[in-house]
C-alpha positions, 0 to 999 in steps of 0.5 A: 184705466178702470179698476175692476170691482174686486175686494182683492186689494192687493191684487187690485193694485198690482193688476193696474200697475202691471196694464198701465201704459205710458199711452194710459197717461193723460198729457198732463200727467206724463208732464208731471211725472217727466217735471219730477224725473228731471228734479229728483235726478237734478237734486241728487246730482247736487246732493253727490257734492255734499259730504254724507253723499261722498263718503256713500258713493265711496264706500258703496264703490269700493264694496264693488260689483258689476257695473250696471248702474250709474252713481249720482255726479260721480259717473261711477257704475255699480249694480243696480241695487246699491245705485238706487241705494246711493241715489235714493239718499243723494236725492234726499240729502240736500232736503230739496225734492218734491213733496207729496203732502202728508206723506214726504218725498216718495219720488226721490225712493221711486225715481231713483230705484226705476233709474238704475233698474232702468240703466241696467237693461235698457228700458225705454223712456216711456217704460220709464215714465209708465213705471214711476206712474204705476210705482207712485200711483200704487203706494200713495194709495197704500199711504192713504190706507195705513194713515194714522190718527191724528194723536197717532202720526205725533208718535210714529213714523208712519208718513215715511215708512211706505217709499220702498213699496213704491220702488218696488212697483217700479222695478219690478214692472220695468223688469216686466214681472205679472202682476203676482211678481209685483206683489210678491216685490212689493210684499218683500219691500213691505217687510225688508223697508226699514222704519224711518229714524227721523222720529226718533230724533236723537237730537242735534247735530241731527243725523244724516239717515235722516228718514234712511230713503236709500234702504227703501230703495235698494228693499223694492229694487232687491226686491224686483229682483228676487220676485222674477227668480220666483222668491216666495213673499207674504203676498198677504201683507197689505190687507192681513190684520196684522200686516203692513200697517200695524208693523208700521206702528199705524192705529188705523187701517182703511183697505179701500183707499187702496183702490179708490179712484185708482186709474180715474184720480192720479195722486202725483198731480198734488206733489209739489216741488220746493223753490228751497232747498230745506224742509218744506215746514219752511217755505212759506216764511221764506216765501213772505221774507221774498214777497217782502224784499220784493215789496220794500226797501229793505236791507238787512242791516236795517232790521232789528229783528224777524219774528215767525209765528208759527205751528207749535210744533215746528219750535218742539221740532228744533226748527229754531237752531241759531247755529245749525252745527251741519248741513242737515242741522241748517236745511231744519234752521228757520233762522239760518235759512232765513238769513241765507233768504235776507243775505240773497244768497243763491239756494242748493248746495251753496247754501250749505258749503262749510264757510257759510255755516261759521260766517259770522255775516250768516250767524249774525243775522240768523240771530236776529230771528225769534220762533214763536208757536202760536199758530194751528198745528198742520202736521197732523192733517195732512194738509198742503197748507203750512200756515206763517205769519212773518213780522220784520222790526226794523232799527227805524221801529217800522214794522213790516207783516206778511202770512201765507199758508201754500208754500210757492211749488205746490200746485196750488200756487205753482212754479213755471217749466221754466223755473223748474228748467233753471233750477235743474242747472242751478243744482247740477251747476252747483255740483261742478256740471258744465253747462253743456252737460247740463243742457244735454242731460236736461234735454235728454230727461224733458224727452223721455218720451223719445228714448229709446234706450236708458244706458245711454244716459250713464255718461251724462249723470258724471258731475 
């Protein structure tokens, strides 16, 4: 698709979303979108088996309401707003979902909202894929437009504040709204999306709210529902001098970014998949160790010390935690995740079982890990590179060393389609799903172009 020449950026953005169809999408973009949907559902079902995931599902079920859309893993149907809320949270709780370098994890929010609405209205699989594409491309361009300066980005969480706008675009497109209706839904989400809490820190243990993806998905879904009734929203919120960019604390705004290459470049192709259930910042460290384990005859009991040379912010933000108290602490702990790789523990939900967090054998290995913040900062650059240099010192004083820059799963260092299928099956199996049900759900999601009614997905999402 080609965007018309205009300087009404919001109109161009929502007009693109309204008109975009499955057939407009290049085949490689369709395959990427389907892989992202598969991955999101898989890690979401796995997240349903965590303590915070179970708590949230139970609370939402107690609130009652019409059974429209299915909760990942639990299988109970709730209203579409609450389903999008819970499922976005579940897709993020293990920190196992895909990543857009420099911009966080929008798919967890966009897919959860789109699936909830798609199931409610009985949309086709093609409509789901097109809606996720529209939501992703529109919201990612808004993210680029409101990107703060490097100094400002260390003080505010702008990079995590726009996901609900993508949910609004996807949900309202599925509901067949006009470009004006899509803009109303987007404007509502921009007004209602909560500011992410990650930047505030709050010390240890890390809170389970993380970036509040559930509230962002709910805001987008509510926005679409309200827009379908003609609810009046602040349509100038994206372009106003005191609009969304200022609301989320940015010190920079370039509206041209909202339409640059729209319909030509698909930003979704820059998203990277995670081979480990941990913060993306840790992945190159784990990649380096995996490479060493594959090439060296290295036993964990022979290791004297592991020295991880990394960026200063990795240490400043609390990633050197040798005794994580909760699963979220562990997801952001370099020593803990290093221990899991060295002990060859299967990643995913398994890494964060309660007994693992207090296992003396795991903690003893974690205690051998030391971080040195002597490499360049990457956080404020929005780069897909996460440079590390890992030294392993053996008890016989042998030194092994490996440097990595681009994490596995990034488009520049890709994983295979078969890897992603195996990840999906492993994820849902660890949550308790049978192999037969896992294969059926994978086949359903991998063939969305053949799905005529998404309402049939509900029974497949239950563990």
